[in-house]
C-alpha positions in Angstrom: 179.4 7.3 -48.6 183.4 9.0 -49.0 184.2 10.5 -52.4 187.9 10.7 -53.7 186.7 14.7 -55.4 184.8 17.3 -54.0 184.1 18.1 -57.3 182.0 14.6 -58.0 180.6 15.0 -54.1 178.5 18.0 -54.6 177.6 17.1 -58.4 175.8 13.8 -56.7 174.4 16.2 -53.5 172.6 18.5 -56.6 172.1 15.4 -58.7 170.3 13.9 -55.5 168.2 16.6 -54.4 165.7 15.6 -57.6 162.5 14.1 -56.1 162.8 9.9 -56.1 166.5 10.0 -56.6 168.9 8.8 -53.4 172.4 9.5 -53.3 173.7 6.1 -54.7 171.3 6.7 -57.7 172.5 9.7 -57.9 176.5 9.0 -58.3 175.5 6.3 -60.7 173.8 8.6 -62.8 176.5 11.3 -62.4 179.4 9.1 -63.2 177.0 8.2 -66.2 176.7 11.4 -67.5 181.4 11.5 -66.9 181.5 8.6 -69.2 178.9 10.1 -72.2 180.8 12.4 -75.2 181.4 16.1 -73.3 180.0 17.7 -75.7 176.3 15.6 -74.4 177.1 16.6 -70.5 177.6 20.0 -72.1 174.3 20.2 -74.0 172.0 18.8 -71.3 173.4 21.7 -68.4 172.7 24.1 -71.2 169.4 22.7 -71.7 168.4 23.2 -68.3 169.9 26.2 -67.5 168.3 27.8 -70.6 164.8 26.1 -69.7 165.1 27.9 -66.1 165.8 31.4 -67.2 163.9 31.1 -70.3 160.5 29.3 -69.5 157.3 31.3 -69.4 153.6 30.2 -66.8 150.7 31.0 -69.6 149.4 34.6 -68.2 145.9 33.7 -68.0 145.8 29.5 -67.6 149.2 29.7 -65.9 150.3 26.2 -68.1 154.1 26.0 -68.7 155.1 28.1 -72.7 157.4 29.5 -74.7 155.6 32.4 -75.0 153.6 34.2 -72.6 150.1 33.1 -73.5 149.9 29.2 -74.6 149.7 27.5 -77.4 146.1 26.2 -75.5 144.6 29.8 -74.8 145.9 31.2 -77.8 144.4 28.6 -80.5 141.1 30.0 -81.5 139.3 26.0 -81.4 139.1 26.1 -78.7 136.3 26.6 -75.7 137.2 29.4 -74.0 133.7 29.1 -72.2 134.7 25.3 -70.7 137.6 25.7 -68.1 139.5 22.0 -66.7 140.7 23.0 -63.2 143.8 21.1 -62.5 146.0 20.6 -59.6 149.9 21.3 -61.9 151.0 21.2 -65.9 151.2 17.9 -66.0 147.6 17.0 -65.2 147.4 19.7 -68.2 149.6 16.9 -70.6 147.6 13.8 -68.9 144.4 15.3 -70.7 145.5 16.2 -73.6 147.0 13.3 -74.7 143.6 11.7 -75.0 142.5 14.0 -77.7 139.0 15.0 -76.0 138.8 17.8 -74.0 138.3 21.0 -76.1 138.0 23.5 -73.8 140.9 25.6 -71.6 142.2 25.3 -68.5 143.6 26.5 -65.5 146.3 25.5 -63.1 146.1 26.3 -59.3 149.9 25.3 -59.0 149.1 22.8 -56.1 146.0 21.6 -53.3 145.0 22.8 -50.5 146.7 20.8 -48.0 146.8 22.2 -44.4 149.2 19.4 -42.8 152.0 21.4 -45.8 151.1 24.5 -45.3 149.5 25.3 -48.2 146.5 27.0 -48.4 144.3 28.6 -50.9 146.0 31.9 -51.3 149.4 30.1 -52.3 146.9 29.0 -55.0 145.8 30.2 -58.3 142.6 30.4 -56.6 141.6 34.5 -56.8 142.5 34.3 -60.7 139.9 31.6 -61.3 137.3 33.3 -59.1 137.6 36.1 -61.2 137.3 34.7 -64.4 133.8 33.4 -63.0 132.8 36.8 -61.9 133.7 38.1 -65.2 130.8 36.0 -67.3 133.4 34.6 -69.4 133.2 31.0 -67.9 130.0 29.1 -68.6 131.2 25.0 -67.0 134.1 24.8 -64.8 135.3 21.3 -64.9 137.4 19.6 -61.6 139.4 17.4 -62.7 141.6 17.6 -59.5 143.4 14.4 -58.4 140.0 12.3 -56.9 142.6 12.3 -52.9 141.1 14.3 -49.4 143.6 17.6 -50.2 141.7 17.5 -54.1 138.6 17.2 -52.9 139.1 19.8 -50.2 140.2 22.1 -53.2 137.1 21.7 -55.3 134.8 22.7 -52.6 136.7 25.5 -51.5 136.2 26.7 -55.2 132.8 25.6 -54.7 132.1 27.5 -52.3 133.5 30.9 -53.7 131.7 30.7 -57.0 128.4 28.3 -56.3 126.6 32.2 -56.1 126.9 32.4 -60.0 126.1 31.5 -63.4 127.9 28.9 -63.8 128.1 25.0 -63.8 130.2 22.9 -62.2 131.0 19.3 -62.8 133.7 17.2 -61.5 135.3 14.1 -63.9 133.5 10.8 -63.4 134.9 8.6 -60.8 136.3 6.4 -63.0 139.7 7.7 -61.5 140.0 4.9 -58.7 140.2 7.0 -55.4 143.3 8.6 -54.2 145.3 7.6 -57.0 147.0 10.5 -58.7 145.4 12.4 -62.1 149.1 11.8 -64.1 149.1 8.0 -63.7 145.9 7.7 -64.7 145.5 5.5 -68.1 144.5 7.7 -70.9 140.9 5.7 -72.2 139.7 5.8 -68.1 140.4 9.7 -67.9 139.0 10.1 -71.4 136.3 8.6 -70.5 136.0 10.3 -66.5 136.5 14.2 -68.9 133.4 12.8 -70.9 131.0 11.7 -68.1 132.1 14.3 -66.1 128.7 14.6 -63.2 127.6 17.8 -61.3 130.0 18.6 -58.3 126.7 19.4 -56.0 126.4 15.1 -56.7 129.6 14.3 -56.2 129.4 15.9 -52.5 126.8 13.2 -51.9 128.3 10.0 -52.6 
């Protein structure tokens, strides 16, 4: 792809680093921004810069937050003894949209995937185990995407906490095997949370 401007080429190359964005789409987006009022483009750049510099990860659950502790964890009406274990922030948003879950979350930041070089030490697993060890958790709900990597992550965590007095359940498989949680419709996801089953039962299926 030939560019008449080095500035344009640099902007396209940066835009093309975003997931799902190829060079042609990046070029179309950059040209679109150039056609917009200057203040709109400046506002976008400032917003991205501000979110990168000022965003926090909740000290308790690792959800994205404007404060050190997110609104969910600081809400006294949430059930602190019930924790839903998810892969990333998008899953928190998907489950919250169902309005069926009243507990707290623990965001792992990914899932165990040896082929991608991601092991248990790369995720927020130990802090979850520490919560269970402290006795403050009565039930964990595994809400990982029903993929091989998700199941591997569930099983690893289960092995780490199986000697402690905590109930472990997993969302019902109304979520189709191989699907990512964030793309599941709200009704199906909500029912999967409500109809969760003991994790040991899921191992036999």
